[in-house]
C-alpha positions, 0 to 999 in steps of 0.5 A, a space after each residue: 509455533 504459529 502467530 495468534 489470531 490476535 497478532 495477526 489481527 495486529 500485524 495485518 492492521 500494521 501492513 496497511 499502514 505501512 502500505 498506506 504511507 507507501 502509496 503517499 510516495 506516488 503523489 509526491 513522486 507525482 508533484 515532482 515530476 511536475 516540478 522543473 528538475 532541480 528546482 527546490 520543489 523538485 528536491 523536497 518532493 523526491 526527497 519526500 519519496 525517498 524519505 517514504 521508501 525508506 520508511 516503507 523498506 524498514 517496517 516491510 522487513 518487520 511485518 514480513 517477520 510476522 506475517 508469510 511474504 504472500 499474505 503480505 505481498 497479496 495485500 500490497 495490492 491495496 495501494 490501488 485503492 489508496 491510489 484512487 483516494 490520493 487522485 481524488 484527493 490531492 489532483 481533483 481526479 474523478 471517480 468513475 465507473 472504471 476505477 470502481 469495478 478496477 478497485 472492486 477486482 482488486 480487493 476482491 482477489 485480496 480476500 479470496 487470498 486472504 480466505 484461502 491462506 486461512 483456508 489453507 493453515 487450518 488443514 
């Protein structure tokens, strides 16, 4: 018995929320790298990385119970988009044509994969 379209949409939304939270670990990792090793700030930022990764690992397991692993893993590429957004928000990075093209390729790949996955499941 397959997953209903409504449940699949809910699972995909949950997956993307989890991936957004997972992508935050990169911010805290970069912030920890800017601090002195084992300083209070380093430990707080590094602790945040570990906490986010534990959260992600738990919920990733829940997601792959509901979605095919290939679908879940292909959507993981969306963290590139979040990395671009977080870089602009937290680190003042600038949006360039190259970055936009790169992110567009990633998103296009995810969309193409999702559409091909849909065609395979309909057969």
